[in-house]
C-alpha positions as CSV (number, residue, x, y, z in Angstrom):
1,P,2.1,78.6,177.5
2,R,5.0,80.3,179.2
3,P,6.2,84.0,179.2
4,I,8.9,84.7,176.6
5,H,11.5,87.4,177.4
6,S,14.7,85.9,176.1
7,D,16.2,83.1,174.0
8,S,16.6,81.0,177.1
9,D,12.8,81.2,177.6
10,V,12.2,79.9,174.1
11,I,14.7,77.1,174.6
12,A,13.0,76.3,178.0
13,V,9.6,75.8,176.2
14,A,11.3,73.5,173.5
15,V,13.1,71.4,176.1
16,H,10.2,71.2,178.4
17,T,8.0,70.0,175.5
18,I,10.4,67.4,174.6
19,D,10.3,66.0,178.1
20,L,6.6,66.4,178.6
21,I,5.6,64.6,175.5
22,G,8.5,62.2,175.5
23,L,9.6,63.2,172.1
24,D,13.1,61.9,172.8
25,K,11.7,58.5,173.3
26,K,9.8,58.3,170.1
27,P,11.5,56.1,167.5
28,M,11.9,58.7,164.8
29,F,13.2,61.4,167.1
30,E,15.3,59.3,169.6
31,Q,18.4,59.2,167.5
32,A,18.0,62.9,166.3
33,L,17.8,64.2,169.9
34,Q,20.3,61.8,171.5
35,K,23.1,64.1,172.9
36,A,21.6,67.0,170.9
37,V,22.1,70.5,172.3
38,P,19.6,73.3,171.6
39,G,21.0,76.1,169.5
40,T,20.1,79.8,169.3
41,P,16.4,80.3,168.5
42,I,15.6,81.7,165.1
43,F,12.7,84.2,165.2
44,V,10.3,84.2,162.2
45,N,7.7,86.8,161.5
46,S,4.4,85.4,160.3
47,I,2.9,87.3,157.5
48,S,-0.1,85.0,157.4
49,P,-3.1,86.2,159.5
50,D,-3.9,82.7,160.5
51,F,-0.4,81.8,161.8
52,P,1.4,83.2,164.9
53,D,5.0,84.5,164.9
54,Y,7.3,81.7,166.0
55,Y,10.8,80.6,166.8
56,L,12.7,77.7,165.3
57,V,14.9,76.0,167.9
58,P,17.6,73.9,166.2
59,F,19.0,70.9,168.1
60,R,22.6,70.1,167.1
61,Q,24.7,67.0,167.4
62,G,28.2,68.6,166.9
63,K,27.9,70.9,163.9
64,N,24.9,69.2,162.4
65,V,21.2,70.2,163.0
66,T,19.4,66.9,163.7
67,A,15.9,68.3,164.9
68,V,14.0,71.5,165.0
69,V,11.3,72.5,167.5
70,M,8.8,75.2,166.6
71,V,7.7,77.5,169.5
72,G,4.8,79.8,168.7
73,V,4.5,83.3,170.4
74,K,1.3,85.1,171.0
75,D,0.8,87.9,173.5
76,G,4.2,87.3,175.0
77,Q,3.5,83.7,175.6
78,G,5.5,80.8,174.1
79,F,3.9,77.4,173.3
80,Y,4.9,74.3,171.4
81,M,3.6,74.1,167.8
82,S,5.5,71.2,166.2
83,S,8.9,69.5,165.6
84,T,10.8,67.8,162.9
85,Y,14.0,65.8,162.5
86,T,16.4,64.8,159.8
87,N,18.5,61.9,159.0
88,V,20.6,64.0,156.6
89,P,23.4,66.1,158.1
90,V,22.4,69.8,158.0
91,V,25.1,72.3,158.8
92,E,23.6,75.6,158.0
93,Y,20.0,76.4,159.3
94,P,18.3,78.4,158.1
95,F,19.5,76.9,154.8
96,V,20.3,80.4,153.5
97,S,22.0,82.8,155.9
98,K,21.1,86.5,156.2
99,A,24.4,87.4,154.7
100,K,23.9,85.1,151.7
101,A,20.3,86.3,151.2
102,L,21.6,89.9,151.0
103,A,24.4,89.0,148.7
104,V,22.0,87.1,146.3
105,A,19.6,90.0,146.3
106,Q,22.2,92.8,146.3
107,P,22.4,93.0,142.4
108,Q,18.8,94.0,142.4
109,L,19.0,96.5,145.3
110,N,20.0,100.2,145.4
111,M,21.5,99.8,148.8
112,A,22.0,97.2,151.5
113,T,18.9,96.9,153.6
114,P,17.9,95.0,156.7
115,A,16.5,91.4,156.2
116,R,14.0,89.5,158.3
117,L,12.8,85.9,158.2
118,V,9.1,85.7,157.3
119,W,6.6,82.9,156.5
120,K,3.2,82.4,155.0
121,P,2.0,79.4,153.0
122,S,3.2,79.9,149.5
123,K,4.7,78.1,146.5
124,E,8.0,79.5,147.6
125,S,7.7,78.1,151.1
126,M,5.1,75.6,151.8
127,E,6.4,74.6,155.3
128,P,7.2,77.0,158.3
129,Y,10.4,75.2,158.8
130,Y,11.5,76.9,155.5
131,P,11.0,80.6,156.1
132,V,12.0,83.1,153.4
133,W,14.2,86.3,153.9
134,E,12.2,89.5,153.2
135,I,14.4,92.3,152.1
136,R,12.9,95.8,151.6
137,D,14.3,98.5,149.4
138,G,11.9,101.4,149.6
139,P,8.7,100.2,148.0
140,Q,10.3,97.2,146.5
141,V,10.2,93.9,148.4
142,F,12.4,90.8,147.6
143,Y,12.2,87.4,149.1
144,V,15.0,84.9,149.1
145,D,13.9,81.3,149.6
146,H,15.7,78.4,151.2
147,T,17.3,77.4,147.9
148,G,18.8,81.0,147.4
149,Q,16.3,82.1,144.7
150,V,15.1,85.6,144.6
151,H,11.3,86.3,144.2
152,T,9.5,89.6,144.1
153,Q,6.3,88.2,145.7
154,L,5.1,85.0,147.4
155,S,2.6,83.1,145.3
156,E,-0.5,81.5,146.6
157,P,0.0,77.8,147.1
């Protein structure tokens, strides 16, 4: 674990882990990480009691996200959790931007409200790489998943 005070600390954990475990030398990750540059970490609030808050660090080759490293955070310390890669070009990550999530949910809202990325195992998001946007309007809560669908609750998996 390393102290986390800024995005650069999160990126340092991700890059250090890639080097430490030789992720960039593993056949499946080698191409995804070759010449890839870490992007801005994306903070996700865990709403699962058994899972920590975490950051998703996208690695890009040009405009495309080719790999993502998950960095957990507990008591101000960052630690490696997992990583994934893709062979399919991904330009937007998360797949639904905050602006799009608000626009999709807006017809159901009385006013524009802040949104945050959250995750817990659910039918709407089985993997922590696919967090959902949580939008609160007073007592009402809306969730926008990675496909842009709006839900009023997250179902048990």
